[in-house]
N, C-alpha and C positions, 0 to 999 in steps of 0.2 A: 853631805849635801842632801837637801830635801828632795823627795820625789813628788811632792805635792803638785807643782806645775805640770809635770808629765801626767799625773793621774787625772787632773782636770782636763787636759787636752785629749786624753784617751776617752774620757767620759763624754765630752762634747762631740768627738768624732763618732763614737758609737751611736749617740742619740741622733745625729744628723743622718747617718746611714740607715738607721732603723725607721726614721720618720716616713720616708717615701713608701716603704712597704705597708705601713699602717694606713697611710692616706690612700693607697691603691685599693685596699680592702673596703674602705668607706665609700668609694664611688658607686653610683647606681649602675645597674647592668645596662649595656648599650655600647655603641661604637665609640670608643675613646671616652666613655663616661658622659657623653653629651646626648641631649634629646630624650625622647621617651618612646616607648613602643607604640606602633600604629594601632588605632582602634579598628574594629571590624567595619565601622561605617567609612573610615578613611580608605581602607583597602577596597571596599565595594565601589567607592567613587573612582578609584584608579583602575579598576578591573574593566578595561575597555577593549579587550582583544576580540577579534572576529575570526572564527574558524573557517576553513575552506568550504564547509557546507552551508555557510551563511549564519550559523548560530552566533549570537552575540551582536547582531545588527540591531539598530533601533527600529521601532515600528515604522512602517512606511513601504513605499514601493518605488520602482524605477527600473531602468534598463541601461544597457551599455551605451546605447545611442544618447540617452538623456545625460548620462554621466560624462560622455565625451563633450557634449555641448556645454555643460556646466564648466567642465575643465577648461575648454577653449575660452570661455567668457571670463573666468575668474582667476585663472592661473597663468 
């Protein structure tokens, strides 16, 4: 009996199992291979934290009383 069909099946199986590993290496770096790294400008736009000493607040002024009044009116 010929082993040709078995040889073809083995070759196809090996090719199918090897393909995902080759495809994984071709993906760009990133979470699950999607998206792109954030630019410095994007990160700066998202950097909106305020420290306990007030650093990071936008320019301006106000008081607790003013803030309470605004909160009562708008929230």
